[in-house]
C-alpha positions in Angstrom: 54.5 124.9 132.8 53.0 123.6 129.6 54.9 121.0 127.7 56.6 121.8 124.4 55.3 119.5 121.7 56.9 119.7 118.3 55.6 117.1 115.8 57.6 116.1 112.9 54.8 115.2 110.5 56.4 113.6 107.5 55.1 110.5 105.9 58.1 109.2 103.9 57.0 109.5 100.3 59.2 109.5 97.2 59.1 112.7 95.2 56.8 111.9 92.4 54.4 113.4 89.9 51.9 110.6 90.7 49.1 111.8 92.8 47.7 109.8 95.7 44.0 109.6 96.4 42.5 112.4 98.6 45.6 114.7 98.3 45.2 118.3 97.5 47.7 120.4 95.5 49.1 123.0 98.0 52.0 125.2 98.9 53.0 125.9 102.5 52.6 129.3 104.0 55.3 129.7 106.7 55.1 131.4 110.0 57.9 132.3 112.5 57.9 132.2 116.3 60.8 134.0 117.9 62.1 134.7 121.4 62.5 138.4 122.3 62.8 140.9 125.2 59.6 142.6 126.2 61.4 145.5 127.7 60.0 144.7 131.2 62.1 143.8 134.3 61.4 141.3 137.0 63.0 141.0 140.4 63.6 137.5 141.6 65.5 135.7 144.4 67.2 132.5 145.3 67.9 131.2 148.8 71.0 129.7 150.3 70.5 126.1 151.2 73.3 124.0 149.9 76.8 123.5 151.3 80.3 123.2 149.9 82.6 122.5 152.9 82.5 125.7 155.0 80.5 127.6 152.4 76.8 128.0 152.0 75.9 128.0 148.3 73.1 129.0 146.0 72.9 128.4 142.2 71.1 130.9 140.0 69.8 130.2 136.5 68.8 133.0 134.3 66.2 132.7 131.5 67.4 135.8 129.7 69.8 138.5 131.0 70.3 138.9 134.7 72.1 141.3 137.1 72.7 141.0 140.9 70.6 143.4 142.8 71.1 142.5 146.5 73.5 140.4 148.6 72.6 139.3 152.2 74.3 140.9 155.2 72.8 139.1 158.2 75.7 137.5 160.1 75.6 137.9 163.9 77.0 141.1 165.5 80.7 141.4 165.5 80.8 138.9 162.6 81.1 139.7 159.0 80.0 138.0 155.8 82.3 136.7 153.1 80.9 136.2 149.6 82.4 134.8 146.4 80.8 134.5 142.8 81.7 131.9 140.2 80.5 132.2 136.7 81.0 129.1 134.6 83.6 127.9 137.1 85.6 131.2 137.1 85.6 133.5 140.1 84.1 136.9 139.2 83.9 140.3 140.8 80.7 140.8 142.8 80.3 144.4 141.5 78.0 144.7 138.6 77.8 140.9 138.2 75.8 140.0 135.1 75.0 136.6 133.4 72.7 135.3 130.8 70.7 132.2 129.9 73.1 129.2 129.7 75.6 130.6 132.2 76.2 128.7 135.4 76.3 131.2 138.4 77.1 130.0 141.9 77.3 132.3 144.9 79.2 131.1 148.0 78.9 132.7 151.4 79.9 132.3 155.1 80.1 134.2 158.3 83.4 134.9 160.1 83.9 135.8 163.8 86.7 138.0 165.3 88.4 134.8 166.3 88.2 133.6 162.7 85.6 131.0 163.4 83.3 130.0 160.5 79.5 130.0 160.7 76.9 129.0 158.2 74.6 131.5 156.5 71.0 130.8 157.3 68.9 129.2 154.7 66.4 132.0 155.0 68.9 134.3 153.5 68.6 135.0 149.7 70.3 136.6 146.8 68.1 139.0 144.8 68.6 139.7 141.1 66.9 141.4 138.2 65.9 139.5 135.1 64.8 140.9 131.8 61.4 139.6 130.8 61.4 137.6 127.6 58.4 136.0 125.7 57.7 134.4 122.3 56.1 136.3 119.5 54.6 135.0 116.3 54.1 136.3 112.8 54.1 135.3 109.1 57.6 134.4 107.9 59.3 137.3 106.1 57.8 139.9 108.4 58.9 141.1 111.8 57.0 139.5 114.7 55.3 142.1 116.9 52.8 140.5 119.2 54.0 138.7 122.3 52.2 135.5 123.2 50.7 135.4 126.7 51.9 132.5 128.9 55.3 132.2 127.2 57.3 134.0 129.9 60.9 132.8 129.7 60.2 131.9 126.1 58.6 128.7 127.0 56.6 127.2 124.1 53.1 126.6 125.1 51.4 125.4 121.9 51.9 123.0 119.0 53.7 124.0 115.9 53.7 122.0 112.7 57.1 121.3 111.1 57.7 119.7 107.7 60.9 118.4 106.3 60.9 120.4 103.1 63.9 122.5 102.0 62.1 124.2 99.1 59.0 124.1 96.9 58.0 125.4 93.5 55.6 128.2 93.4 53.3 127.2 90.4 52.1 130.8 90.0 55.5 132.2 89.4 57.4 129.0 88.5 60.1 130.1 90.9 61.6 128.0 93.7 60.9 129.1 97.3 63.4 128.1 99.9 62.6 127.1 103.4 63.6 130.0 105.7 66.6 129.3 108.0 65.6 128.5 111.5 67.9 128.7 114.6 68.2 124.9 114.7 67.9 122.5 111.8 66.8 119.6 114.0 63.8 119.6 116.2 65.6 117.6 118.9 68.1 120.5 119.2 65.5 123.0 120.4 65.8 123.7 124.1 62.8 123.8 126.4 63.5 127.5 127.1 64.7 129.6 124.2 67.1 132.5 124.4 66.7 135.9 122.8 66.9 135.6 119.1 66.0 132.0 118.8 63.3 131.4 116.1 61.4 128.5 114.7 59.9 128.3 111.2 56.6 126.4 111.0 53.7 125.8 108.6 51.2 128.4 109.5 48.7 127.7 106.7 48.3 125.8 103.4 47.4 127.5 100.2 45.1 125.2 98.2 42.9 125.6 95.1 45.7 127.0 93.0 44.2 128.4 89.8 44.6 126.6 86.4 46.0 123.4 87.9 43.9 120.3 88.0 44.3 116.6 88.2 44.3 114.3 85.1 44.8 110.6 84.7 46.8 108.3 82.4 45.6 104.9 81.0 46.6 103.2 84.3 44.5 105.6 86.4 47.6 107.3 87.8 47.0 111.0 88.6 49.0 113.9 87.4 48.9 117.6 88.3 48.7 119.6 85.1 48.5 123.4 84.5 49.3 126.1 82.1 47.6 127.1 78.8 46.5 124.7 76.1 49.4 124.0 73.7 52.0 124.7 76.4 50.8 122.9 79.4 53.1 121.4 82.1 53.0 118.5 84.5 54.5 119.0 88.0 56.6 116.8 90.2 55.1 116.8 93.7 56.1 115.6 97.2 53.3 114.3 99.4 53.1 115.5 103.0 50.6 114.5 105.7 49.7 117.4 108.0 48.9 117.4 111.7 45.2 117.1 110.9 45.7 114.0 108.7 45.2 115.9 105.5 47.4 114.9 102.5 49.0 117.7 100.5 50.8 117.4 97.2 53.5 120.1 97.1 55.0 121.0 93.8 58.8 120.5 93.6 59.6 121.0 89.9 58.2 120.8 86.4 58.2 117.2 85.3 57.0 117.7 81.7 57.1 121.2 80.1 55.4 122.4 76.9 53.0 119.5 76.3 50.0 119.9 74.0 47.2 118.8 76.2 46.3 117.3 79.6 42.5 116.9 79.4 40.0 115.5 76.9 38.3 118.9 76.7 41.6 120.5 75.4 41.2 118.4 72.2 37.4 118.4 71.8 37.3 122.2 72.0 40.1 122.5 69.4 39.4 119.6 67.0 36.0 118.2 67.6 34.3 115.2 69.4 36.4 112.6 67.6 39.6 113.8 69.4 40.9 113.3 72.9 44.1 113.8 74.8 46.2 110.6 74.6 48.2 110.4 77.9 50.8 108.1 76.3 52.3 111.2 74.7 50.0 114.0 75.9 48.9 114.9 72.4 45.5 115.4 70.8 44.7 112.3 68.7 41.7 110.9 66.9 40.7 108.1 69.3 38.5 107.4 72.3 38.2 105.0 75.2 35.4 102.5 74.8 33.6 99.6 76.5 32.0 98.2 73.4 31.7 98.7 69.6 28.7 100.8 70.2 30.9 103.5 71.8 33.1 103.7 68.8 30.2 103.7 66.3 28.4 106.5 68.2 31.5 108.7 67.8 33.0 107.7 64.5 30.0 106.0 62.8 29.8 102.5 61.3 32.4 101.2 59.0 32.4 102.1 55.2 33.3 99.6 52.5 34.4 101.1 49.2 36.6 99.7 46.4 36.9 96.4 48.1 38.2 98.0 51.3 36.5 98.3 54.7 37.5 101.3 56.9 36.1 101.4 60.4 36.8 102.2 64.1 36.8 99.1 66.3 36.8 98.8 70.1 40.1 97.0 70.9 39.6 95.3 74.2 43.3 94.5 74.5 44.1 98.2 75.0 42.5 99.1 78.3 42.1 102.8 79.0 41.6 103.7 82.7 38.1 102.6 83.8 37.2 101.7 80.1 37.6 98.2 78.8 39.4 99.2 75.6 40.4 101.8 73.0 38.8 102.8 69.7 41.4 102.2 66.9 41.2 102.7 63.2 41.1 99.5 61.1 41.5 99.1 57.4 40.8 95.7 55.7 41.0 94.5 52.1 38.0 92.3 51.1 36.8 90.5 48.0 33.4 92.1 48.0 31.5 94.8 49.9 28.1 94.2 51.5 26.5 96.3 48.9 27.6 93.8 46.2 25.3 91.0 47.6 22.0 90.3 45.9 18.8 89.1 47.6 19.9 85.5 47.4 23.1 86.2 49.3 24.3 87.4 52.6 27.6 89.1 53.6 30.2 87.1 55.5 32.4 89.6 57.5 35.1 87.0 58.3 35.6 86.0 54.6 34.9 89.5 53.3 32.5 88.3 50.5 28.9 87.4 49.6 27.7 83.8 50.2 24.4 82.1 49.0 21.5 81.7 51.4 21.6 77.9 51.4 18.2 76.1 52.0 16.1 79.1 51.5 16.0 79.9 47.7 17.8 77.9 45.0 15.5 78.6 42.0 15.1 81.7 40.0 13.0 84.6 41.2 10.0 83.6 39.1 9.8 80.1 40.4 9.3 78.7 43.9 12.0 76.5 45.5 11.2 73.0 46.8 11.5 74.2 50.3 9.4 77.2 49.5 6.7 75.1 47.8 6.5 72.8 50.8 6.3 75.8 53.1 3.5 77.3 50.8 1.5 74.1 50.8 1.8 73.8 54.5 0.6 77.3 54.9 -2.3 76.7 52.4 -3.5 73.6 54.2 -3.4 75.4 57.5 -5.4 78.3 56.2 -8.1 76.1 54.7 -8.5 74.1 57.9 -8.9 77.3 59.9 -11.7 78.6 57.6 -13.6 75.3 57.7 -13.6 75.2 61.5 -14.8 78.8 61.6 -17.6 78.0 59.1 -18.8 74.9 61.2 -18.9 77.0 64.4 -21.1 79.6 62.7 -23.6 77.0 61.3 -23.8 75.1 64.6 -24.4 78.4 66.5 -27.2 79.5 64.1 -29.0 76.1 64.5 -28.8 76.2 68.3 -30.1 79.7 68.4 -33.1 78.9 66.1 -34.1 75.9 68.3 -33.8 78.0 71.4 -36.0 80.8 70.0 -38.6 78.4 68.7 -39.0 76.6 72.1 -39.3 79.8 73.9 -42.1 81.1 71.6 -44.1 77.8 72.1 -44.0 78.0 75.8 -45.1 81.6 75.8 -48.1 80.7 73.5 -49.3 77.9 75.8 -49.0 80.1 78.8 -51.0 82.9 77.2 -53.7 80.4 76.1 -54.0 78.9 79.5 -54.4 82.4 81.1 -57.1 83.3 78.5 -59.0 80.0 79.1 -58.9 80.5 82.8 -60.0 84.1 82.6 -62.6 83.6 79.9 -65.0 80.8 81.4 -68.8 81.4 81.3 -71.7 79.8 83.0 -73.1 77.0 80.9 -76.7 77.7 82.2 -77.0 81.5 82.1 -73.9 82.5 80.2 -72.6 84.8 82.9 -68.8 85.3 83.3 -67.5 83.1 86.0 -64.7 84.0 88.3 -61.4 82.2 87.9 -61.5 78.6 89.3 -65.3 79.1 90.3 -67.4 75.9 90.3 -70.7 77.5 90.9 -72.2 80.5 89.0 -72.7 83.4 91.3 -75.7 84.6 89.3 -77.8 81.5 88.8 -76.2 79.2 91.3 -75.8 76.3 88.9 -72.8 74.0 89.0 -70.5 74.1 86.0 
């Protein structure tokens, strides 16, 4: 027979609106498993085998409703059988003897002779009885179970059912409280191994997740809140966190923590008032502010500061006001100053700390039409440097031209000598007869004279 395993799957969490990582907003969908009569009958038997003094005994346990069908009558000839029945300790009539699950039934028997001698009843003898067949059937809670579960004869539980310690939950769709259906037993430890007809158990058959119009939002400390409803009348829910048999975490709504709040998400405010607004989780209202990591974040949304009438108005990134994963918060700042940056002339710069224009010391101390000492020195230095550069370039050009002229002249002289030598060698004639001699010839091939 398969073992009954009920698992009480409750991680002890405080009821809170704060959402833990990896949890899903969900509501339980309950199922019911119940023990019932199938309408079928089964004939069973139990053998004598125990003894109580002169009596042979047999105890019979019934899983549902039982009725005696046959008593043994097998004493030796001339002897007769004597039988007695005890139900829950009280002797009962053997005729139409019935008992149910939980009743203790003991049948005692013995054989008597004519001389009133007592004999035991054989252990092969048995009492037959008829038992109603009972099984478990399962269905959604609130509906009548119809289908019996195979393998649950005697209403023996043969599968695992998930139980949660949750008396009620809030249905976020209707905003109504749903109570946990009443089971036969309030404590899992009270459930017997075999149930009797009418016993039922309420369990979590499924989880409904992805509930429309409810999403997770975070405050400035990165704590999560489940928020739903329409813009302008949103609501934040209290939840209780439950860990299921599969290890999944579910956040189950218990009540409304904050009703009728203006916003929950930055988009609520951006869509209604523009990019400069966001939802401030300190009071869940749309406000002109933004989280930031640097001054550039504030400038990109609100623009750079404006100084007018000796007053600077700007949005600054306050790094002392952390906002979730951001380093700070954009806050509006207004500061009274002596002068505005636009009041400074070319000889001045603007000092933000002092809020006024200060002279550019060491750069220009004369009027605009004259050069300063420092400026003159710088100009002289620049002039000397420029003249030196021009002189070097000029010398390089002159030297290069001379070198090129010498090179070309030498090359032309060598070429002229070579040509003259070739002409001389090719143009020799015989001194005797005047005939053209071959190159390098010593004797004339015509007259034979030596040249």
